[in-house]
C-alpha positions in Angstrom: 1.0 48.4 6.0 -2.4 49.3 4.5 -0.8 52.5 3.0 1.8 50.3 1.2 -0.9 48.2 -0.5 -2.8 51.3 -1.4 0.3 52.7 -3.1 0.9 49.4 -5.0 -2.7 49.3 -6.2 -2.5 53.0 -7.2 0.8 52.5 -9.2 -0.5 49.5 -11.1 -3.8 51.2 -11.9 -2.0 54.4 -13.1 0.3 52.3 -15.3 -2.7 50.4 -16.9 -4.5 53.7 -17.2 -1.6 55.3 -19.1 -1.1 52.3 -21.4 -4.8 52.0 -22.1 -5.1 55.6 -23.0 -2.0 55.4 -25.2 -3.2 52.3 -27.0 -6.7 53.8 -27.5 -5.2 56.1 -30.1 -4.3 53.0 -32.2 -8.1 52.6 -32.7 -8.2 55.8 -34.8 -5.2 54.6 -36.8 -6.9 51.2 -37.3 -10.1 52.9 -38.6 -8.0 54.9 -41.1 -6.1 51.8 -42.3 -9.3 49.8 -42.7 -11.0 52.7 -44.5 -8.1 53.0 -47.0 -8.1 49.2 -47.5 -11.8 49.2 -48.2 -11.6 52.0 -50.7 -8.6 50.4 -52.5 -10.3 47.0 -52.5 -13.7 48.2 -53.9 -12.6 51.1 -56.1 -9.3 49.8 -57.4 -9.8 46.1 -56.9 -6.5 45.7 -55.0 -5.1 45.2 -51.6 -1.7 44.6 -50.1 -0.6 41.9 -47.7 1.1 44.5 -45.5 -2.1 46.4 -45.1 -4.1 43.3 -44.1 -1.3 42.4 -41.6 -1.2 46.0 -40.3 -4.9 45.7 -39.5 -4.5 42.6 -37.4 -1.3 43.9 -35.8 -3.1 47.0 -34.6 -6.2 45.1 -33.5 -4.0 42.7 -31.6 -2.1 45.5 -29.8 -5.3 47.2 -28.9 -6.9 44.1 -27.5 -3.9 42.7 -25.7 -2.5 45.8 -24.1 -6.0 47.2 -23.5 -7.2 44.2 -21.4 -5.8 45.5 -18.1 -7.4 48.9 -18.8 -10.8 47.3 -19.5 -10.6 45.3 -16.2 -9.6 48.5 -14.4 -12.7 50.3 -15.6 -15.0 47.2 -15.2 -15.6 47.1 -19.0 -14.7 43.5 -19.5 -17.2 40.8 -20.4 -19.1 39.4 -17.4 -21.8 36.8 -17.4 -24.1 38.7 -15.1 -27.0 36.5 -14.0 -26.9 37.3 -10.3 -24.0 39.8 -9.8 -26.0 43.0 -10.5 -28.4 42.1 -7.7 -25.7 41.4 -5.1 -24.8 43.8 -2.3 -21.3 45.4 -2.4 -19.8 42.8 0.0 -21.1 39.9 -2.0 -19.8 41.5 -5.2 -16.5 41.9 -3.5 -16.4 38.2 -2.6 -17.3 37.2 -6.2 -14.5 39.5 -7.5 -12.0 38.1 -5.0 -12.8 34.4 -5.8 -13.0 35.0 -9.5 -9.7 36.9 -9.6 -7.9 34.3 -7.4 -9.2 31.2 -9.0 -9.9 32.2 -12.6 -8.1 35.4 -13.7 -4.7 34.9 -11.9 -4.2 31.3 -13.0 -5.3 32.0 -16.5 -2.9 35.0 -16.8 0.0 33.1 -15.3 -0.7 30.2 -17.8 -0.7 32.6 -20.7 2.4 34.5 -19.6 4.4 31.3 -19.0 3.2 29.4 -22.0 3.8 32.2 -24.5 6.9 33.8 -23.2 9.2 31.2 -24.8 7.3 31.4 -28.1 7.7 35.2 -28.2 11.4 34.9 -27.2 12.2 32.4 -29.9 10.5 34.6 -32.4 12.6 37.5 -31.3 15.9 35.5 -31.5 15.3 34.6 -35.1 13.8 38.0 -35.9 10.7 36.4 -37.3 9.0 38.2 -40.1 5.7 37.6 -42.0 5.6 34.4 -44.1 3.5 36.2 -46.6 5.0 37.9 -49.7 4.9 41.7 -49.1 4.0 41.2 -45.4 5.3 43.2 -42.5 8.6 42.6 -40.8 9.0 42.2 -37.0 6.3 39.6 -36.4 8.2 38.9 -33.1 6.9 42.3 -31.8 3.3 41.2 -32.1 4.1 37.8 -30.6 5.6 39.6 -27.6 2.3 41.4 -27.0 0.7 38.2 -25.9 2.7 37.7 -22.7 3.0 41.4 -22.1 -0.8 41.9 -22.4 -1.4 38.9 -20.1 1.1 40.4 -17.6 -0.7 43.8 -17.7 -4.0 42.0 -17.1 -2.4 40.0 -14.2 -1.1 43.2 -12.6 -4.5 44.8 -12.8 -6.0 41.7 -11.3 -3.5 42.1 -8.4 -4.6 45.7 -8.1 -8.3 44.5 -8.0 -7.4 41.9 -5.4 -5.8 44.6 -3.2 -8.9 46.9 -3.6 -11.2 44.0 -2.8 -9.3 42.7 0.2 -9.0 46.3 1.7 -12.8 46.7 1.2 -13.6 43.3 2.8 -11.4 43.8 5.9 -13.0 47.2 6.7 -15.8 47.0 9.2 -19.2 47.7 7.6 -20.2 51.3 8.2 -16.5 52.4 8.8 
């Protein structure tokens, strides 16, 4: 049974690794778009709504789809007053309890509270309300529940890792 859970954890982590690496390339595109926007704004005194929206579309995708990747690599924000001084088993307990009582409920709340919002946007093929804005606003709205789901899945992978660590006998 332990091998099954190891495979589940590995698949989830591989998936978030692949998505995180793919999304990281959007950072380079975002830098280029912002650079072009800055140059056009300061040298030509102009900007376009679609450029501004593209900037926040890209940032949103990077942030939302990269959250599971950040958790996988322990690069998320942590208020670390005591954690760094804990031994590995105490850290595992903090991770277990934090994931079970904070991360999982929050992710479930976000997925379930935003799924309908994104679905309604998709049904009406919502576009930008701004003149000259980008089409397909519904795609960005869909990133919210998808990103929360990816984070939830990585939380499950973290739970599996933590439980397997805690059930092993010390020194084994």
